C-alpha positions in Angstrom: 30.5 -9.8 34.3 29.0 -9.6 37.7 26.8 -6.8 38.8 25.0 -6.3 41.9 21.3 -5.9 41.3 18.5 -5.7 44.0 20.9 -7.1 46.6 21.9 -10.1 44.6 25.0 -10.7 42.4 24.0 -11.4 38.9 26.1 -12.9 36.2 25.6 -11.3 32.9 26.9 -11.8 29.4 28.8 -8.9 28.5 27.8 -8.8 24.9 24.1 -9.7 24.8 23.3 -8.7 28.7 21.8 -12.2 28.9 21.4 -13.2 32.6 23.1 -16.5 33.9 21.7 -16.5 37.4 21.5 -14.5 40.5 23.4 -15.5 43.6 23.4 -14.3 47.3 27.3 -14.2 47.5 29.9 -12.7 45.3 31.9 -15.9 45.7 29.0 -18.0 44.2 28.6 -15.7 41.2 32.3 -15.8 40.4 32.3 -19.6 40.5 29.3 -19.5 38.0 31.2 -17.2 35.8 34.2 -19.4 35.8 31.9 -22.4 34.8 30.7 -20.2 31.9 34.2 -19.2 30.8 35.2 -23.0 31.0 32.6 -24.2 28.7 32.7 -21.4 26.4 36.5 -22.0 25.6 36.4 -25.6 26.0 36.3 -26.6 22.2 38.9 -24.1 21.3 42.5 -25.8 20.1 45.6 -25.4 22.0 49.1 -25.5 20.7 48.2 -26.4 17.0 46.5 -29.7 17.8 43.0 -28.7 16.5 40.3 -31.5 16.3 38.3 -31.9 13.2 
């Protein structure tokens, strides 16, 4: 989730409220959120080909 706090765009965890950085532009914050989501879901299996 992205919130504007004190003039900065802050990337926050929706569940814990942990901060993942403050950025000057919304574009930068969206890019960081995209990176976080990528790594969060990177290990999930797709199409039944689970790694063990």
